[in-house]
MARSE-944665 format. One record per residue: x, y, z of N, C-alpha, C in turn; residue in three letters. Coordinates in nm, 4 decimals, padded with zeros to 6 digits. Each point is the difference from the previous one (the first is absolute). Example, Ala and Ser with C-alpha at 12.3 -4.5 7.8 and 13.67 -1.06 7.14 Angstrom:
BEGIN
((01.3190,-00.5690,00.7800),(-00.0890,00.1190,00.0000),(00.0900,00.1200,00.0000),'ala')
((-00.0350,00.1050,-00.0720),(00.0820,00.1190,00.0060),(-00.0770,00.1090,00.0730),'ser')
//
This chain:
BEGIN
((-04.0212,-02.0686,00.6814),(00.1427,-00.0078,-00.0256),(00.0582,-00.1159,00.0801),'met')
((00.0798,-00.0798,-00.0630),(00.0587,-00.1177,00.0629),(00.1224,00.0394,00.0811),'lys')
((00.0084,-00.0488,00.1233),(00.1158,00.0290,00.0864),(00.1199,-00.0815,-00.0445),'arg')
((00.1166,00.0627,00.0094),(00.1236,-00.0701,-00.0311),(00.0320,-00.0951,00.1138),'gln')
((00.0541,-00.1140,-00.0322),(00.0398,-00.0926,00.1070),(00.1018,00.0672,00.0923),'pro')
((-00.0066,-00.0374,00.1273),(00.0860,00.0570,00.1024),(00.1481,-00.0141,-00.0367),'his')
((00.0370,-00.1129,-00.0556),(00.1393,-00.0242,-00.0387),(00.0495,00.1013,-00.1025),'arg')
((-00.0842,00.0289,-00.0983),(00.0351,00.0932,-00.1056),(00.0268,00.1391,00.0582),'tyr')
((-00.0848,00.0420,00.0916),(00.0159,00.1305,00.0637),(00.1304,00.0038,00.0800),'val')
((00.0296,-00.1060,00.0728),(00.1247,-00.0052,00.0765),(00.1221,00.0062,-00.0914),'leu')
((-00.0067,-00.0692,-00.1133),(00.1111,00.0039,-00.0949),(00.0212,00.1417,-00.0531),'lys')
((-00.1086,00.0676,-00.0324),(00.0120,00.1379,-00.0494),(00.0593,00.0915,00.1066),'leu')
((-00.0455,-00.0168,00.1244),(00.0537,00.0822,00.1077),(00.1491,-00.0269,00.0195),'glu')
((00.0392,-00.1279,-00.0058),(00.1402,-00.0370,00.0148),(00.0841,00.0586,-00.1137),'leu')
((-00.0515,-00.0086,-00.1219),(00.0718,00.0573,-00.1142),(00.0159,00.1518,00.0159),'leu')
((-00.1033,00.0666,00.0434),(00.0074,00.1448,00.0236),(00.1027,00.0337,00.1058),'gly')
((00.0000,-00.0766,00.1091),(00.0970,00.0223,00.1070),(00.1424,-00.0214,-00.0502),'phe')
((00.0207,-00.1082,-00.0756),(00.1338,-00.0283,-00.0547),(00.0452,00.1106,-00.0953),'leu')
((-00.0921,00.0521,-00.0789),(00.0355,00.1083,-00.0917),(00.0454,00.1228,00.0772),'leu')
((-00.0708,00.0348,00.1058),(00.0390,00.1147,00.0829),(00.1365,-00.0242,00.0631),'val')
((00.0213,-00.1186,00.0551),(00.1276,-00.0321,00.0637),(00.1137,00.0036,-00.1009),'val')
((-00.0223,-00.0610,-00.1168),(00.1060,-00.0049,-00.1005),(00.0338,00.1383,-00.0544),'leu')
((-00.1002,00.0829,-00.0247),(00.0290,00.1323,-00.0552),(00.0643,00.0905,00.1026),'thr')
((-00.0350,-00.0153,00.1257),(00.0609,00.0877,00.0998),(00.1375,-00.0507,00.0435),'ser')
((00.0194,-00.1323,00.0002),(00.1290,-00.0520,00.0447),(00.1011,-00.0075,-00.1138),'ser')
((-00.0476,00.0054,-00.1264),(00.0911,-00.0095,-00.1130),(00.0747,00.1292,-00.0275),'gly')
((-00.0523,00.1106,00.0461),(00.0603,00.1291,-00.0267),(00.1299,00.0146,00.0782),'arg')
((00.0995,00.0567,-00.0666),(00.1305,00.0212,00.0638),(-00.0163,00.0851,00.1249),'ala')
((00.0486,-00.0501,00.1125),(-00.0139,00.0711,00.1267),(00.1335,-00.0018,00.0744),'asp')
((00.1069,00.0182,-00.0732),(00.1326,00.0002,00.0597),(00.0375,00.1421,00.0411),'thr')
((00.1107,00.0125,00.0680),(00.0489,00.1335,00.0360),(00.0306,00.0811,-00.1258),'glu')
((00.0525,-00.0667,-00.1014),(00.0285,00.0690,-00.1256),(-00.1283,00.0495,-00.0660),'asn')
((-00.1043,-00.0821,00.0026),(-00.1285,00.0411,-00.0574),(-00.0573,00.1190,00.0774),'ala')
((00.0162,-00.0009,00.1309),(-00.0483,00.1132,00.0818),(00.0787,00.1274,-00.0322),'lys')
((00.1301,-00.0138,-00.0197),(00.0825,00.1156,-00.0361),(-00.0398,00.0525,-00.1380),'glu')
((-00.0266,-00.0917,-00.0940),(-00.0467,00.0400,-00.1327),(-00.1302,00.0792,00.0124),'phe')
((-00.0943,-00.0504,00.0786),(-00.1282,00.0694,00.0187),(00.0197,00.1381,00.0619),'ser')
((00.0959,00.0130,00.0914),(00.0297,00.1310,00.0598),(00.0549,00.0951,-00.1058),'ala')
((00.0834,-00.0508,-00.0887),(00.0551,00.0838,-00.1075),(-00.1086,00.0406,-00.0993),'arg')
((-00.0945,-00.0911,-00.0255),(-00.1137,00.0323,-00.0864),(-00.0820,00.1118,00.0640),'val')
((-00.0197,-00.0094,00.1294),(-00.0767,00.1033,00.0711),(00.0700,00.1360,-00.0106),'lys')
((00.1315,00.0019,00.0118),(00.0757,00.1245,-00.0150),(-00.0184,00.0569,-00.1403),'thr')
((00.0042,-00.0869,-00.1002),(-00.0233,00.0456,-00.1373),(-00.1394,00.0614,-00.0118),'tyr')
((-00.1003,-00.0658,00.0568),(-00.1371,00.0501,-00.0100),(-00.0161,00.1360,00.0672),'leu')
((00.0766,00.0250,00.1051),(-00.0044,00.1316,00.0635),(00.0509,00.1073,-00.0960),'glu')
((00.1043,-00.0312,-00.0757),(00.0510,00.0928,-00.1016),(-00.1072,00.0212,-00.1068),'ile')
((-00.0578,-00.1098,-00.0467),(-00.1035,00.0079,-00.1032),(-00.1174,00.0860,00.0479),'gln')
((-00.0420,-00.0216,00.1228),(-00.1133,00.0747,00.0564),(00.0338,00.1492,00.0107),'lys')
((00.1210,00.0297,00.0439),(00.0436,00.1390,00.0131),(-00.0010,00.0690,-00.1368),'gln')
((00.0538,-00.0651,-00.1006),(00.0029,00.0574,-00.1350),(-00.1418,00.0119,-00.0540),'ile')
((-00.0803,-00.1017,00.0234),(-00.1380,-00.0011,-00.0493),(-00.0808,00.1170,00.0551),'ser')
((00.0281,00.0387,00.1236),(-00.0743,00.1116,00.0605),(00.0354,00.1341,-00.0657),'ser')
((00.1128,00.0055,-00.0701),(00.0435,00.1231,-00.0673),(-00.0441,00.0062,-00.1463),'lys')
((-00.0491,-00.1118,-00.0500),(-00.0430,-00.0079,-00.1394),(-00.1506,00.0258,-00.0044),'val')
((-00.0466,00.0812,-00.0965),(-00.1443,00.0251,-00.0072),(-00.0792,-00.1305,-00.0077),'pro')
((-00.1020,-00.0130,00.0835),(-00.0769,-00.1247,00.0031),(-00.0909,-00.0151,-00.1218),'pro')
((-00.0411,-00.1231,-00.0223),(-00.0977,-00.0307,-00.1041),(-00.1333,-00.0293,00.0665),'leu')
((-00.1057,00.0304,-00.0702),(-00.1322,-00.0402,00.0489),(-00.0065,-00.1522,-00.0016),'ala')
((-00.0700,-00.0576,00.0964),(-00.0084,-00.1465,00.0072),(-00.0639,-00.0601,-00.1241),'lys')
((-00.0776,00.0814,-00.0694),(-00.0682,-00.0489,-00.1193),(00.0714,00.0404,-00.1289),'thr')
((00.1213,00.0529,00.0112),(00.0744,00.0476,-00.1171),(00.0288,-00.1142,-00.0963),'glu')
((-00.0326,00.0222,-00.1274),(00.0242,-00.1020,-00.1026),(00.0823,00.0541,-00.1163),'val')
((00.0311,00.1271,00.0022),(00.0769,00.0611,-00.1087),(00.1449,-00.0493,00.0079),'asp')
((00.0440,-00.0790,-00.0991),(00.1358,-00.0543,00.0033),(00.1081,00.1082,00.0064),'pro')
((-00.0241,00.1124,-00.0639),(00.1002,00.1080,00.0001),(00.0190,00.0558,00.1406),'ala')
((-00.1092,00.0210,00.0724),(00.0092,00.0522,00.1370),(00.0659,-00.1019,00.0929),'lys')
((-00.0342,-00.1256,-00.0188),(00.0598,-00.1060,00.0819),(00.1495,-00.0080,-00.0290),'ile')
((00.0377,00.0093,-00.1274),(00.1412,-00.0076,-00.0385),(00.0798,00.1167,00.0579),'ala')
((-00.0593,00.1197,00.0016),(00.0685,00.1174,00.0553),(00.0272,-00.0213,00.1488),'val')
((-00.0985,-00.0501,00.0733),(00.0193,-00.0234,00.1436),(00.1020,-00.1105,00.0244),'arg')
((-00.0091,-00.1081,-00.0760),(00.0947,-00.1109,00.0140),(00.1418,00.0479,-00.0243),'thr')
((00.0188,00.0801,-00.1037),(00.1341,00.0519,-00.0333),(00.0507,00.0941,00.1096),'lys')
((-00.0878,00.0844,00.0531),(00.0397,00.0914,00.1078),(00.0401,-00.0783,00.1247),'ala')
((-00.0762,-00.1036,00.0317),(00.0329,-00.0846,00.1147),(00.1332,-00.0709,-00.0230),'leu')
((00.0196,-00.0530,-00.1198),(00.1255,-00.0683,-00.0332),(00.1188,00.0959,00.0111),'ala')
((-00.0147,00.1203,-00.0534),(00.1095,00.0978,00.0074),(00.0351,00.0326,00.1445),'asn')
((-00.1013,00.0189,00.0831),(00.0248,00.0299,00.1407),(00.0714,-00.1135,00.0722),'gly')
((-00.0439,-00.1222,-00.0265),(00.0632,-00.1166,00.0638),(00.1437,-00.0153,-00.0502),'ile')
((00.0213,00.0172,-00.1300),(00.1351,-00.0116,-00.0551),(00.0934,00.1034,00.0632),'gln')
((-00.0484,00.1218,00.0188),(00.0825,00.1034,00.0629),(00.0258,-00.0324,00.1467),'gln')
((-00.1028,-00.0462,00.0684),(00.0138,-00.0322,00.1419),(00.0922,-00.1197,00.0225),'ser')
((00.0012,-00.0916,-00.0950),(00.0835,-00.1209,00.0101),(00.1125,00.0035,-00.1028),'arg')
((00.0559,00.1147,-00.0220),(00.1030,00.0165,-00.1036),(00.1193,-00.0928,00.0207),'ala')
((00.0306,-00.0338,00.1228),(00.1146,-00.0870,00.0284),(-00.0393,-00.1457,00.0222),'asn')
((-00.1259,-00.0344,-00.0298),(-00.0459,-00.1380,00.0193),(00.0753,-00.0926,-00.0939),'ala')
((00.0228,-00.1225,00.0478),(00.0721,-00.0980,-00.0814),(-00.0597,-00.1382,00.0200),'lys')
((00.0352,-00.0887,-00.0898),(-00.0486,-00.1375,00.0093),(00.0455,-00.0583,00.1328),'gln')
((-00.0939,-00.0621,00.0708),(00.0301,-00.0622,00.1280),(-00.0410,00.0837,00.1197),'gly')
((-00.0513,00.1208,-00.0221),(-00.0449,00.0817,00.1131),(-00.1177,-00.0657,00.0726),'asp')
((-00.0950,-00.0539,-00.0757),(-00.1116,-00.0714,00.0608),(00.0250,-00.1502,-00.0024),'leu')
((00.0464,-00.0500,-00.1141),(00.0345,-00.1412,-00.0132),(00.1464,-00.0180,00.0419),'phe')
((00.0292,00.0238,00.1267),(00.1373,-00.0130,00.0498),(00.0452,-00.1459,-00.0150),'phe')
((00.1310,-00.0259,-00.0002),(00.0522,-00.1323,-00.0374),(-00.0636,-00.1197,00.0720),'pro')
((-00.0237,00.0091,00.1293),(-00.0549,-00.1153,00.0730),(-00.1435,-00.0314,-00.0426),'gln')
((-00.0821,00.1031,-00.0149),(-00.1385,-00.0251,-00.0419),(-00.0040,-00.0383,-00.1476),'val')
((00.0895,00.0552,-00.0804),(00.0064,-00.0379,-00.1410),(00.0301,-00.1490,-00.0120),'ala')
((00.0896,-00.0507,00.0838),(00.0331,-00.1419,-00.0022),(-00.1211,-00.0845,00.0405),'gln')
((-00.0726,00.0441,00.1017),(-00.1214,-00.0722,00.0413),(-00.1031,-00.0017,-00.1128),'glu')
((-00.0209,00.1157,-00.0632),(-00.0965,00.0082,-00.1098),(00.0429,-00.0908,-00.1146),'phe')
((00.1281,00.0020,-00.0312),(00.0542,-00.0827,-00.1082),(-00.0291,-00.1478,00.0284),'arg')
((00.0222,-00.0432,00.1246),(-00.0245,-00.1401,00.0367),(-00.1482,-00.0349,-00.0090),'glu')
((-00.0865,00.0882,00.0467),(-00.1448,-00.0226,-00.0067),(-00.0444,-00.0144,-00.1448),'ile')
((00.0439,00.0934,-00.0834),(-00.0431,00.0002,-00.1403),(00.0546,-00.1209,-00.0741),'ile')
((00.1248,-00.0316,00.0189),(00.0581,-00.1172,-00.0692),(-00.0690,-00.1288,00.0438),'arg')
((-00.0308,-00.0098,00.1278),(-00.0695,-00.1197,00.0498),(-00.1350,-00.0163,-00.0701),'lys')
((-00.0705,00.1089,-00.0196),(-00.1324,-00.0050,-00.0629),(00.0066,-00.0248,-00.1505),'glu')
((00.1117,00.0366,-00.0627),(00.0071,-00.0057,-00.1463),(00.0804,-00.1174,-00.0546),'leu')
((00.0689,-00.0766,00.0840),(00.0847,-00.1083,-00.0485),(-00.0770,-00.1303,-00.0157),'gln')
((00.0533,-00.0834,-00.0834),(-00.0510,-00.1358,-00.0154),(-00.1342,-00.0087,-00.0708),'gly')
((-00.0566,-00.1216,00.0017),(-00.1290,-00.0246,-00.0655),(-00.1109,00.0833,00.0620),'lys')
((00.0002,00.0117,00.1323),(-00.1048,00.0764,00.0672),(00.0077,00.1493,-00.0309),'asn')
((00.1150,00.0446,-00.0457),(00.0167,00.1419,-00.0308),(-00.0381,00.0380,-00.1419),'gly')
((-00.0434,-00.0977,-00.0809),(-00.0326,00.0284,-00.1407),(-00.1135,00.1022,-00.0121),'ala')
((-00.1082,-00.0213,00.0722),(-00.1134,00.0932,-00.0091),(00.0360,00.1386,00.0542),'ala')
((00.0654,00.0094,00.1175),(00.0409,00.1334,00.0460),(00.0989,00.0686,-00.0955),'pro')
((00.0901,-00.0770,-00.0635),(00.0940,00.0602,-00.0964),(-00.0766,00.0591,-00.1181),'arg')
((-00.1044,-00.0694,-00.0421),(-00.0839,00.0498,-00.1095),(-00.0693,00.1297,00.0435),'lys')
((-00.0452,00.0038,00.1233),(-00.0649,00.1207,00.0531),(00.0966,00.1174,-00.0004),'thr')
((00.1252,-00.0238,00.0393),(00.1011,00.1066,00.0035),(00.0220,00.0588,-00.1395),'val')
((-00.0154,-00.0817,-00.1030),(00.0194,00.0479,-00.1367),(-00.1189,00.0812,-00.0510),'lys')
((-00.1161,-00.0177,00.0632),(-00.1201,00.0708,-00.0432),(00.0149,00.1490,00.0268),'thr')
((00.0015,00.0780,-00.1061),(00.0126,00.1447,00.0128),(00.1404,00.0478,00.0297),'gly')
((00.0957,-00.0920,00.0081),(00.1380,00.0384,00.0298),(00.0579,00.0707,-00.1219),'asn')
((00.0455,00.1239,00.0164),(00.0506,00.0745,-00.1157),(00.1115,-00.0711,-00.0760),'pro')
((00.0755,-00.0865,00.0651),(00.1062,-00.0738,-00.0688),(-00.0576,-00.1007,-00.0975),'ala')
((-00.1232,-00.0424,00.0246),(-00.0652,-00.0985,-00.0857),(-00.0768,00.0669,-00.1142),'glu')
((-00.0169,00.1304,00.0089),(-00.0747,00.0738,-00.1013),(00.0912,00.0403,-00.1146),'glu')
((-00.0587,00.0320,-00.1118),(00.0781,00.0439,-00.1158),(00.0776,00.1266,00.0349),'glu')
((00.1247,00.0019,-00.0319),(00.0833,00.1159,00.0304),(00.0826,-00.0184,00.1250),'gly')
((-00.0407,-00.0923,00.0861),(00.0797,-00.0344,00.1176),(00.0131,00.1073,00.1056),'gly')
((00.0937,-00.0219,00.0911),(00.0197,00.0841,00.1172),(00.0671,00.1325,-00.0337),'val')
((00.0586,00.0125,-00.1157),(00.0777,00.1188,-00.0337),(-00.0798,00.1287,00.0165),'ala')
((-00.1313,-00.0065,-00.0126),(-00.0835,00.1188,00.0129),(-00.0096,00.0495,00.1441),'lys')
((00.0266,-00.0858,00.0955),(-00.0120,00.0358,00.1409),(00.1378,-00.0052,00.0639),'ile')
((00.0391,00.1099,00.0596),(00.1291,00.0066,00.0677),(-00.0153,-00.0625,00.1378),'val')
((00.0834,-00.0982,00.0302),(-00.0021,-00.0622,00.1318),(00.0922,00.0791,00.0910),'leu')
((-00.0576,00.0949,00.0725),(00.0759,00.0843,00.0918),(-00.0946,00.0556,00.1046),'ala')
((00.0529,00.0232,00.1185),(-00.0786,00.0624,00.1058),(-00.0373,00.1404,-00.0460),'val')
((-00.1251,00.0376,00.0225),(-00.0568,00.1294,-00.0387),(-00.0263,00.0126,-00.1489),'asn')
((00.0213,-00.1064,-00.0766),(-00.0302,00.0046,-00.1435),(-00.1510,-00.0130,-00.0188),'ala')
((-00.0540,00.0727,-00.0964),(-00.1436,-00.0119,-00.0253),(-00.0332,-00.1319,-00.0688),'pro')
((-00.1133,-00.0538,00.0361),(-00.0534,-00.1184,-00.0664),(-00.1044,00.0529,-00.0980),'tyr')
((00.0203,-00.0189,-00.1299),(-00.0905,00.0600,-00.0981),(-00.1463,-00.0385,00.0215),'pro')
((-00.0863,00.0990,-00.0138),(-00.1441,-00.0214,00.0194),(-00.0545,-00.1142,-00.0848),'asp')
((00.0462,-00.0068,-00.1232),(-00.0569,-00.0974,-00.0927),(00.0727,-00.1338,-00.0013),'lys')
((00.1039,-00.0121,00.0777),(00.0733,-00.1267,00.0051),(-00.0826,-00.1041,00.0756),'ala')
((00.0066,-00.1253,-00.0430),(-00.0736,-00.1045,00.0727),(00.0583,-00.0185,00.1399),'pro')
((-00.0812,-00.0543,00.0869),(00.0444,-00.0305,00.1365),(-00.0160,-00.1494,00.0227),'arg')
((00.1063,-00.0604,00.0466),(-00.0003,-00.1449,00.0185),(-00.0972,-00.0423,00.1090),'ser')
((-00.0397,-00.1241,-00.0098),(-00.0790,-00.0604,00.1066),(00.0957,-00.0606,00.1014),'ser')
((-00.0412,-00.0019,00.1246),(00.0801,-00.0616,00.1054),(-00.0833,-00.1146,00.0568),'val')
((00.0523,-00.1227,-00.0048),(-00.0768,-00.1139,00.0500),(-00.0454,00.0200,00.1442),'pro')
((-00.1215,-00.0436,00.0274),(-00.0574,00.0152,00.1346),(00.0870,-00.0660,00.1057),'ala')
((00.0620,-00.1114,-00.0330),(00.0839,-00.0688,00.0990),(00.1180,00.0874,00.0420),'thr')
((00.0516,00.0788,-00.0938),(00.1097,00.0914,00.0330),(-00.0525,00.1174,00.0814),'ile')
((-00.1130,00.0570,-00.0424),(-00.0578,00.1130,00.0741),(-00.0328,-00.0372,00.1441),'leu')
((-00.0443,-00.1237,00.0197),(-00.0351,-00.0444,00.1350),(00.1234,-00.0295,00.0848),'leu')
((00.1158,-00.0128,-00.0637),(00.1233,-00.0306,00.0728),(00.0828,00.1239,00.0318),'ser')
((-00.0146,00.1043,-00.0802),(00.0760,00.1237,00.0214),(-00.0755,00.0921,00.0953),'leu')
((00.0684,00.0943,00.0627),(-00.0710,00.0944,00.0873),(-00.1084,00.0749,-00.0779),'pro')
((-00.1125,00.0181,00.0647),(-00.1114,00.0710,-00.0625),(00.0376,00.1458,-00.0217),'glu')
((-00.0395,00.0530,-00.1150),(00.0295,00.1392,-00.0316),(-00.1237,00.0864,00.0215),'leu')
((00.0213,00.1251,00.0395),(-00.1134,00.0912,00.0129),(-00.0521,00.0409,-00.1378),'pro')
((-00.1206,00.0526,-00.0013),(-00.0627,00.0448,-00.1244),(00.0918,00.0994,-00.0711),'lys')
((00.0122,-00.0173,-00.1310),(00.0821,00.0902,-00.0794),(00.1382,-00.0531,-00.0317),'gly')
((00.0426,-00.1051,00.0705),(00.1279,-00.0642,-00.0308),(-00.0278,-00.1420,-00.0473),'leu')
((00.0765,-00.0438,-00.0985),(-00.0238,-00.1314,-00.0596),(00.1318,-00.0714,-00.0271),'glu')
((-00.0016,-00.1319,00.0201),(00.1086,-00.0834,-00.0490),(-00.0303,-00.0287,-00.1467),'tyr')
((00.0989,00.0123,-00.0858),(-00.0145,-00.0339,-00.1415),(00.1311,-00.0598,-00.0480),'arg')
((-00.0064,-00.0687,-00.1130),(00.1209,-00.0523,-00.0616),(00.0312,00.0812,-00.1246),'phe')
((00.1259,00.0292,-00.0171),(00.0495,00.0672,-00.1200),(00.1134,-00.0882,-00.0506),'leu')
((-00.0300,-00.0809,-00.0997),(00.0955,-00.1020,-00.0414),(00.0145,-00.0997,00.1141),'gly')
((00.1229,-00.0256,00.0422),(00.0238,-00.0951,00.1101),(00.0145,00.0716,00.1346),'ser')
((-00.0286,00.1297,00.0021),(00.0188,00.0806,00.1212),(-00.1337,00.0259,00.0693),'his')
((00.0034,00.0039,00.1327),(-00.1172,00.0393,00.0782),(00.0112,00.1494,00.0256),'leu')
((-00.1052,00.0740,-00.0331),(00.0017,00.1435,00.0270),(-00.1078,00.0347,00.1016),'ile')
((00.0232,00.1086,00.0710),(-00.1004,00.0583,00.0877),(-00.0482,00.1241,-00.0732),'leu')
((-00.1246,-00.0028,-00.0437),(-00.0562,00.1060,-00.0828),(-00.0955,00.0855,00.0813),'leu')
((00.0197,00.1310,-00.0074),(-00.0934,00.0957,00.0588),(-00.1026,00.0304,-00.1083),'asp')
((-00.1198,-00.0531,00.0137),(-00.1014,00.0185,-00.1038),(-00.0602,00.1402,00.0017),'ser')
((00.0235,00.0750,00.1059),(-00.0506,00.1371,00.0070),(00.0862,00.0947,-00.0850),'met')
((00.1299,-00.0255,-00.0030),(00.0927,00.0861,-00.0746),(00.0608,-00.0703,-00.1210),'ser')
((-00.0286,-00.1286,-00.0156),(00.0596,-00.0822,-00.1059),(00.1521,-00.0002,00.0057),'asn')
((00.0541,-00.0054,00.1205),(00.1446,-00.0054,00.0167),(00.0428,-00.1369,00.0506),'leu')
((00.1181,-00.0422,-00.0425),(00.0621,-00.1197,00.0565),(00.0676,00.0447,00.1287),'ile')
((-00.0498,-00.0479,00.1126),(00.0504,00.0407,00.1311),(00.1310,-00.0720,00.0313),'val')
((00.0063,-00.1289,-00.0332),(00.1187,-00.0814,00.0234),(-00.0172,-00.1296,-00.0785),'asp')
((00.1032,-00.0814,-00.0061),(-00.0092,-00.1264,-00.0714),(00.1020,-00.0994,00.0545),'tyr')
((-00.0315,-00.1269,-00.0250),(00.0929,-00.1091,00.0316),(00.0355,-00.0638,-00.1338),'val')
((00.1276,00.0054,-00.0383),(00.0368,-00.0562,-00.1305),(-00.0017,-00.1528,-00.0012),'pro')
((-00.0344,-00.0532,-00.1151),(00.0112,-00.1433,-00.0300),(-00.0594,-00.0923,00.1054),'asp')
((-00.1315,00.0129,00.0227),(-00.0660,-00.0879,00.0967),(-00.0695,-00.1169,-00.0672),'val')
((-00.0287,00.0120,-00.1278),(-00.0731,-00.1058,-00.0702),(00.1009,-00.1010,-00.0546),'val')
((-00.0118,-00.1275,00.0437),(00.0927,-00.1013,-00.0495),(-00.0233,-00.0276,-00.1484),'pro')
((00.0999,-00.0484,-00.0658),(-00.0094,-00.0277,-00.1436),(-00.0627,-00.1372,-00.0246),'lys')
((-00.1228,-00.0156,00.0324),(-00.0787,-00.1221,-00.0215),(00.0375,-00.1165,00.0848),'ala')
//
C-alpha cells in the first residue's frame, strides 16, 4: 500500500479540525439560546412524565395500529398537561428573533438558493393540497401521513441542538418545533422563510 504524502495528511487533519471548530462555534450560544434550551428541557420533563403513564411498546413493535394508539395517548396526555400552552412559550420573542435572523441569513441571496430548495423538499405547503390540512397551532397534531420538510444542515448547525424526539421543521414559511414521539406541534415561529 502506498503511503500518502505528508502534506496530504496534514491537509486532511486541518480540514477535520476546521470542521469541528466551525460546527461547534456556529451553533447559537447566546443567553436566549440557553433559555430556549432550558424551556425545551422543561417540555421534555412533561413529555417524560406523560410517557411513563402511557402503556409502553416493545422495542421491536412494528404494528402500526399499536404504535398509533400509544402516540395518540401520549399526545392526549401532553395536550391536557399543556392545555394553556401558547405560541411563544418555547420560541419566546427574543429567541424567535435570533432564529429568524439565522434562517434568513442562510436562505437569502444567491447562496441561499440551494438551502431554499431544501426547505421546500417535503414542505406540506409545497405539496398538493397545501397547508390547509395541517393546523398551525401549539398542541395541534401533525398528521402521520403528512410530509415533513427538510431543514438545511447549515441551519441545523446554527440553531441550538435539540434532544432526541424533537425536530425543527418548516410548515410553509413557518418554523415549527415538532415532537416526533407524539406528533404534536410544540411551538412555532411564524414567517421565518424569506420570499426568495
